[in-house]
C-alpha positions, 0 to 999 in steps of 0.5 A, spaced: 425 575 541 427 569 543 434 570 542 434 577 546 432 573 552 437 569 553 443 575 551 448 574 556 448 582 559 448 585 564 440 588 564 438 581 564 443 577 570 441 584 573 434 582 572 435 575 574 439 576 581 433 581 583 428 577 580 430 572 586 433 576 592 429 582 591 422 580 589 418 585 593 423 591 590 421 589 584 413 589 585 414 596 589 418 599 583 414 595 578 420 592 575 419 588 570 423 581 570 425 582 562 427 587 558 421 592 555 422 591 549 421 583 550 415 584 554 411 588 550 412 584 544 410 578 547 404 581 551 402 585 544 402 578 540 397 574 545 392 580 546 392 580 538 392 572 538 385 572 543 382 578 541 381 574 533 380 568 536 374 571 540 372 576 536 372 570 530 369 564 535 376 561 533 378 555 537 383 550 536 386 544 539 392 547 543 395 550 549 391 557 547 385 555 546 385 552 554 388 558 557 382 562 553 377 557 557 380 558 563 379 566 562 372 566 560 370 560 564 375 559 570 375 551 568 376 547 562 371 542 559 372 535 559 373 532 551 369 526 549 376 522 551 377 525 558 377 520 564 370 524 567 367 525 560 361 520 562 361 521 569 359 527 570 363 530 575 369 533 571 373 539 574 366 544 576 364 538 581 363 542 587 364 549 584 359 554 583 361 558 576 362 565 582 367 562 585 371 559 580 378 563 579 379 566 572 385 568 568 388 574 567 390 576 560 397 577 563 397 571 566 395 568 559 401 572 556 405 569 562 403 562 561 404 563 553 411 566 554 414 560 558 411 554 553 415 559 548 421 559 552 421 551 553 420 550 546 426 555 544 432 555 547 432 550 552 431 545 546 436 547 541 441 547 547 439 540 550 439 538 542 446 541 541 449 538 548 446 530 545 450 531 539 456 533 542 456 527 547 454 522 541 459 524 538 464 522 543 461 516 544 461 513 538 458 506 541 451 509 544 451 513 537 451 506 534 446 504 538 441 510 537 442 509 529 440 502 529 433 504 533 432 510 528 433 506 523 428 500 526 423 505 528 422 508 521 422 502 518 416 500 522 413 506 521 414 506 514 419 512 514 415 517 518 417 521 524 410 521 528 408 522 535 408 515 535 414 513 532 418 518 536 415 514 542 416 508 540 424 509 541 426 507 549 434 508 548 432 515 544 429 517 551 434 514 555 439 518 551 435 525 552 434 524 560 442 522 561 443 529 556 439 533 561 442 530 567 448 532 565 446 539 561 441 541 565 438 547 562 435 551 568 442 549 573 437 552 579 429 552 580 427 558 585 420 557 589 417 560 595 415 558 602 407 558 601 406 556 609 411 556 615 414 549 617 419 546 618 424 543 613 424 535 613 430 531 615 432 537 618 432 543 623 431 548 618 424 552 620 421 556 614 418 562 614 412 563 610 415 567 603 421 565 604 425 564 597 429 558 596 434 556 590 434 549 589 441 546 586 439 542 580 446 542 577 449 539 584 444 534 585 444 531 578 452 531 579 452 528 586 456 522 587 451 520 592 446 519 587 450 517 581 455 513 580 462 517 576 456 522 575 461 526 570 460 519 565 455 520 559 451 513 561 444 512 558 443 507 562 442 510 568 435 511 566 432 504 564 426 503 568 429 499 573 435 504 575 429 510 575 425 505 580 432 503 585 434 511 585 432 516 590 426 521 589 427 528 587 435 527 585 433 528 578 429 535 575 431 537 568 424 541 569 422 542 575 417 537 579 410 538 583 405 543 581 410 548 578 414 543 573 414 546 567 408 547 563 412 545 556 416 539 558 412 535 553 413 540 547 421 540 549 422 533 549 418 531 543 422 537 539 429 534 542 427 528 539 424 530 533 431 534 531 436 528 533 431 523 528 432 528 523 439 529 523 441 521 525 437 519 521 441 522 515 448 523 518 453 521 523 457 526 528 464 527 530 468 531 534 473 536 531 480 534 532 480 542 535 475 541 539 475 540 547 471 534 549 469 538 556 465 544 555 467 550 559 460 553 561 460 561 560 459 563 567 455 569 565 450 566 562 444 563 566 442 557 562 449 552 560 452 556 554 459 553 552 465 558 552 467 555 545 461 553 542 459 546 540 462 544 533 462 538 530 463 533 524 458 532 520 458 526 515 453 523 510 450 515 512 
């Protein structure tokens, strides 16, 4: 079903176009943003999980548990170590039980769906492009290998969450990969109030649909020196502080930032560590050094695929 979501078909592409340009038409005729079988599958899975947990009193430390609390209570109580734990002014402060907005079952399914997507196709795509760039740049790959080896020695060979977060150069490589190959090349937003766009004379009416060109921002030479060059050092702490804000948005930004961002980043790093702790990658002689993207796919999909030579270390 995960693959079905991203299949480059006329059906999928038409739904995507209609979602942006004809949202009211979709609501009027009850046209879903995804094919029926995909919608039915995820709705059924979520309904079964929620029903099972509620009937059997199952509680786990995961996202679905938080969503169920938002459905039943309209808020998530602070945990024992949270910032509001001992202050008595948690998320319910000043909000009566009657006035809380609760999630519906459909809204839970929608959040689970997006969370799943963040850890599926976009994660594997980013991992593939990262390996592709490391194969093209053996000097960068060597630095990554050295960092992986040193970190695993420090953590007794265990790829723990702490070990993953203790690899700053790996983080820079992943961030630079997401700059060059953002999993979502554009973002869509809707103006919630009537206002003037900052630094322009453009007046937006409430309800205006906007398309934010992430890919164009990530390659704008005004903000990135030689934007087509793979350079992880663009993401040192000093470089990030010196750069203009809102020109790097592989996960979006603001209140609608990707709900699965942290999950996706951990999965990409886990995959890279698992592979590169055991092997090196290089480009086959017949593999193009520049990826040609399929114009019919919403997410970056190389026409020639990505083929690599993998040799044991």
